[in-house]
Structure formats: C-alpha cells, structure tokens
N, CA, C and O atoms as a MOPAC input file, in Angstrom:
PM7 MOZYME 1SCF
protein

 N     12.74600 1    22.63300 1   -13.94000 1
 C     13.24700 1    22.15600 1   -12.64800 1
 C     12.16600 1    21.31700 1   -11.96700 1
 O     10.99200 1    21.69000 1   -11.96800 1
 N     12.55400 1    20.21200 1   -11.40100 1
 C     11.60600 1    19.32200 1   -10.72300 1
 C     11.66200 1    19.59900 1    -9.22500 1
 O     12.71300 1    19.46300 1    -8.60000 1
 N     10.52300 1    19.98900 1    -8.65400 1
 C     10.49700 1    20.34000 1    -7.23400 1
 C      9.81800 1    19.29600 1    -6.36000 1
 O      9.82000 1    19.43500 1    -5.13700 1
 N      9.23500 1    18.24900 1    -6.95200 1
 C      8.57600 1    17.20500 1    -6.17900 1
 C      7.17700 1    17.54500 1    -5.72900 1
 O      6.59200 1    16.81800 1    -4.92500 1
 N      6.62000 1    18.65000 1    -6.23600 1
 C      5.29200 1    19.08400 1    -5.82400 1
 C      4.28100 1    18.96300 1    -6.94100 1
 O      3.56500 1    19.92600 1    -7.21700 1
 N      4.19500 1    17.83100 1    -7.58900 1
 C      3.20300 1    17.62500 1    -8.63000 1
 C      3.85600 1    17.34200 1    -9.95900 1
 O      5.08100 1    17.32500 1   -10.08000 1
 N      3.01600 1    17.11900 1   -10.96300 1
 C      3.55300 1    16.76000 1   -12.26800 1
 C      4.24900 1    17.92800 1   -12.93500 1
 O      3.87800 1    19.08800 1   -12.75300 1
 N      5.24900 1    17.60100 1   -13.69800 1
 C      5.91100 1    18.64000 1   -14.46800 1
 C      5.15600 1    18.80200 1   -15.77400 1
 O      4.32700 1    17.95900 1   -16.11400 1
 N      5.41600 1    19.82800 1   -16.48200 1
 C      4.70900 1    20.14100 1   -17.71300 1
 C      4.74200 1    18.96700 1   -18.69600 1
 O      5.80300 1    18.40900 1   -18.97700 1
 N      3.56400 1    18.60100 1   -19.21500 1
 C      3.47300 1    17.55600 1   -20.20800 1
 C      3.30300 1    16.14700 1   -19.65800 1
 O      3.16700 1    15.20400 1   -20.43800 1
 N      3.30800 1    15.97400 1   -18.35300 1
 C      3.19400 1    14.62500 1   -17.78900 1
 C      1.76700 1    14.22500 1   -17.46600 1
 O      1.48500 1    13.02800 1   -17.41900 1
 N      0.87500 1    15.13000 1   -17.24700 1
 C     -0.49400 1    14.79700 1   -16.87800 1
 C     -0.61100 1    14.49600 1   -15.39700 1
 O      0.35300 1    14.66200 1   -14.64900 1
 N     -1.79700 1    14.05000 1   -14.96400 1
 C     -2.02400 1    13.79700 1   -13.53600 1
 C     -1.23700 1    12.58900 1   -13.04600 1
 O     -0.93100 1    11.68300 1   -13.82200 1
 N     -0.91200 1    12.57800 1   -11.75900 1
 C     -0.20000 1    11.41700 1   -11.21300 1
 C     -1.09200 1    10.19500 1   -11.23000 1
 O     -2.30900 1    10.32100 1   -11.09400 1
 N     -0.52000 1     9.02300 1   -11.39300 1
 C     -1.27700 1     7.77000 1   -11.41300 1
 C     -1.53200 1     7.30900 1    -9.98800 1
 O     -0.66500 1     7.42500 1    -9.12100 1
 N     -2.72400 1     6.78700 1    -9.75400 1
 C     -3.07500 1     6.33400 1    -8.41200 1
 C     -3.02500 1     4.81900 1    -8.28000 1
 O     -3.02700 1     4.29900 1    -7.16400 1
 N     -2.98200 1     4.11000 1    -9.38600 1
 C     -2.95900 1     2.65400 1    -9.33400 1
 C     -4.31100 1     2.04600 1    -9.03100 1
 O     -4.39200 1     0.87400 1    -8.66600 1
 N     -5.38200 1     2.82300 1    -9.17700 1
 C     -6.72100 1     2.33200 1    -8.86200 1
 C     -7.33000 1     1.64900 1   -10.07600 1
 O     -8.16900 1     2.23000 1   -10.76400 1
 N     -6.91300 1     0.42300 1   -10.33700 1
 C     -7.46200 1    -0.36000 1   -11.43100 1
 C     -8.64300 1    -1.17700 1   -10.94600 1
 O     -9.12800 1    -0.97700 1    -9.83300 1
 N     -9.10600 1    -2.09300 1   -11.77600 1
 C    -10.27600 1    -2.90600 1   -11.41500 1
 C    -10.11500 1    -3.68500 1   -10.10500 1
 O    -11.06600 1    -3.79700 1    -9.33200 1
 N     -8.93000 1    -4.21900 1    -9.85400 1
 C     -8.72500 1    -4.98200 1    -8.61500 1
 C     -8.84400 1    -4.07200 1    -7.40400 1
 O     -9.44000 1    -4.45100 1    -6.39600 1
 N     -8.27800 1    -2.87400 1    -7.49800 1
 C     -8.35800 1    -1.92900 1    -6.37400 1
 C     -9.78800 1    -1.44100 1    -6.18000 1
 O    -10.23300 1    -1.24800 1    -5.04800 1
 N    -10.50500 1    -1.24300 1    -7.27500 1
 C    -11.90200 1    -0.81400 1    -7.17300 1
 C    -12.71600 1    -1.85000 1    -6.40700 1
 O    -13.56100 1    -1.50300 1    -5.58100 1
 N    -12.45700 1    -3.12300 1    -6.68800 1
 C    -13.16400 1    -4.19400 1    -5.97800 1
 C    -12.79100 1    -4.19600 1    -4.49900 1
 O    -13.65400 1    -4.40300 1    -3.64600 1
 N    -11.52200 1    -3.96900 1    -4.18800 1
 C    -11.08600 1    -3.90200 1    -2.78500 1
 C    -11.78000 1    -2.76400 1    -2.05000 1
 O    -12.24500 1    -2.93600 1    -0.92300 1
 N    -11.84700 1    -1.60000 1    -2.69300 1
 C    -12.49800 1    -0.44200 1    -2.07700 1
 C    -13.97100 1    -0.74400 1    -1.82500 1
 O    -14.50600 1    -0.42100 1    -0.76400 1
 N    -14.62100 1    -1.36700 1    -2.80600 1
 C    -16.02400 1    -1.73400 1    -2.65700 1
 C    -16.21200 1    -2.68200 1    -1.47200 1
 O    -17.12100 1    -2.49800 1    -0.66400 1
 N    -15.36100 1    -3.68200 1    -1.37500 1
 C    -15.44100 1    -4.63800 1    -0.26200 1
 C    -15.20200 1    -3.95100 1     1.08100 1
 O    -15.86600 1    -4.26800 1     2.06800 1
 N    -14.25900 1    -3.01600 1     1.12100 1
 C    -13.97900 1    -2.27300 1     2.35800 1
 C    -15.18100 1    -1.44000 1     2.77500 1
 O    -15.54200 1    -1.41400 1     3.95100 1
 N    -15.80000 1    -0.76200 1     1.82100 1
 C    -16.97200 1     0.06600 1     2.13000 1
 C    -18.13300 1    -0.79500 1     2.63300 1
 O    -18.85200 1    -0.40200 1     3.55200 1
 N    -18.31100 1    -1.96900 1     2.02600 1
 C    -19.36800 1    -2.87700 1     2.45800 1
 C    -19.08300 1    -3.39000 1     3.87100 1
 O    -19.98600 1    -3.45200 1     4.70500 1
 N    -17.85000 1    -3.75000 1     4.13200 1
 C    -17.47100 1    -4.26400 1     5.45200 1
 C    -17.66700 1    -3.21200 1     6.53800 1
 O    -18.00200 1    -3.55200 1     7.67300 1
 N    -17.46300 1    -1.94900 1     6.20700 1
 C    -17.65500 1    -0.87100 1     7.18000 1
 C    -19.11800 1    -0.47400 1     7.33300 1
 O    -19.45500 1     0.34000 1     8.19300 1
 N    -19.98600 1    -1.04300 1     6.50700 1
 C    -21.40700 1    -0.72000 1     6.59300 1
 C    -21.78400 1     0.56600 1     5.89100 1
 O    -22.85600 1     1.11700 1     6.14100 1
 N    -20.91100 1     1.05800 1     5.00600 1
 C    -21.18200 1     2.30900 1     4.30700 1
 C    -22.18700 1     2.13300 1     3.17400 1
 O    -22.85800 1     3.08700 1     2.78200 1
 N    -22.29000 1     0.91300 1     2.64700 1
 C    -23.23500 1     0.64000 1     1.56900 1
 C    -24.04200 1    -0.60900 1     1.91500 1
 O    -23.58400 1    -1.47400 1     2.66200 1
 N    -25.24100 1    -0.68500 1     1.36300 1
 C    -26.12400 1    -1.82200 1     1.63100 1
 C    -25.69000 1    -3.03500 1     0.81200 1
 O    -24.87100 1    -2.93900 1    -0.10200 1
 N    -26.26600 1    -4.17600 1     1.17300 1
 C    -25.99400 1    -5.40600 1     0.43200 1
 C    -26.40600 1    -5.24700 1    -1.02600 1
 O    -25.68600 1    -5.66800 1    -1.93200 1
 N    -27.56100 1    -4.64200 1    -1.24500 1
 C    -28.05200 1    -4.45600 1    -2.61100 1
 C    -27.09300 1    -3.57800 1    -3.41700 1
 O    -26.78000 1    -3.89100 1    -4.56600 1
 N    -26.62800 1    -2.47900 1    -2.81700 1
 C    -25.70600 1    -1.58800 1    -3.51800 1
 C    -24.37500 1    -2.29200 1    -3.78700 1
 O    -23.79500 1    -2.14600 1    -4.86300 1
 N    -23.89900 1    -3.05100 1    -2.80800 1
 C    -22.66000 1    -3.81300 1    -2.98600 1
 C    -22.78000 1    -4.77900 1    -4.16000 1
 O    -21.90500 1    -4.82300 1    -5.02500 1
 N    -23.86300 1    -5.55300 1    -4.18900 1
 C    -24.04700 1    -6.54300 1    -5.24400 1
 C    -24.15300 1    -5.89100 1    -6.61800 1
 O    -23.58500 1    -6.39200 1    -7.58900 1
 N    -24.86900 1    -4.78500 1    -6.70500 1
 C    -25.02400 1    -4.08700 1    -7.98700 1
 C    -23.68600 1    -3.53300 1    -8.48100 1
 O    -23.34000 1    -3.68600 1    -9.65200 1
 N    -22.94800 1    -2.89700 1    -7.59400 1
 C    -21.66200 1    -2.32100 1    -8.00400 1
 C    -20.64900 1    -3.40600 1    -8.35900 1
 O    -19.84300 1    -3.23700 1    -9.27400 1
 N    -20.69500 1    -4.50900 1    -7.63600 1
 C    -19.79200 1    -5.61800 1    -7.95800 1
 C    -20.12500 1    -6.19700 1    -9.33500 1
 O    -19.23000 1    -6.52000 1   -10.11600 1
 N    -21.42000 1    -6.32300 1    -9.62000 1
 C    -21.84100 1    -6.80800 1   -10.93400 1
 C    -21.33100 1    -5.88600 1   -12.03500 1
 O    -20.83300 1    -6.35400 1   -13.05800 1
 N    -21.45200 1    -4.59000 1   -11.83100 1
 C    -20.97600 1    -3.62200 1   -12.81500 1
 C    -19.46100 1    -3.74900 1   -13.01100 1
 O    -18.97800 1    -3.73500 1   -14.14300 1
 N    -18.72600 1    -3.87000 1   -11.92300 1
 C    -17.26800 1    -4.01800 1   -12.03000 1
 C    -16.90400 1    -5.28900 1   -12.80000 1
 O    -15.98100 1    -5.27700 1   -13.61500 1
 N    -17.61500 1    -6.36900 1   -12.54800 1
 C    -17.33600 1    -7.62700 1   -13.23700 1
 C    -17.66200 1    -7.53200 1   -14.72500 1
 O    -16.95000 1    -8.10000 1   -15.55200 1
 N    -18.73200 1    -6.81900 1   -15.07000 1
 C    -19.07300 1    -6.63200 1   -16.47600 1
 C    -18.02800 1    -5.78500 1   -17.19300 1
 O    -17.67700 1    -6.07100 1   -18.33800 1
 N    -17.53100 1    -4.75100 1   -16.53100 1
 C    -16.52000 1    -3.86900 1   -17.12100 1
 C    -15.18700 1    -4.59800 1   -17.31100 1
 O    -14.38900 1    -4.23100 1   -18.17300 1
 N    -14.95700 1    -5.62600 1   -16.50600 1
 C    -13.69900 1    -6.35500 1   -16.58700 1
 C    -13.65000 1    -7.37400 1   -17.70800 1
 O    -12.59700 1    -7.96000 1   -17.95900 1
 N    -14.74700 1    -7.59700 1   -18.37700 1
 C    -14.79900 1    -8.59800 1   -19.44900 1
 C    -14.26800 1    -8.05400 1   -20.74900 1
 O    -14.24100 1    -8.76800 1   -21.75100 1

C-alpha cells in the first residue's frame, strides 16, 4: 500500500534533482549570501567544472 510517506520497498531514496547545474546554483547562492569566501567559491567552482567534463 502506498501511503505517500516515503519510498516504497525497492524504490530507494527519493530523487532531489540536485545535478551539476543545481550544485553550481547552490554554490552561487552561498557566495552571494557571504557564507563562503571568494577563494572557497573559486575552488569549488573549479572542482564542479572539472567533474562536468
């Protein structure tokens, strides 16, 4: 029976849609809010771009 409260047996975790494009958006949002430094932003962006190749 499906109750709407999580995955049913055999389905695994729900998908969040957080792919590379969303990861970049989150990074940009955190930088804009001042949560991370310029250096950290640049390093993480470089890593995301390398992973996308």
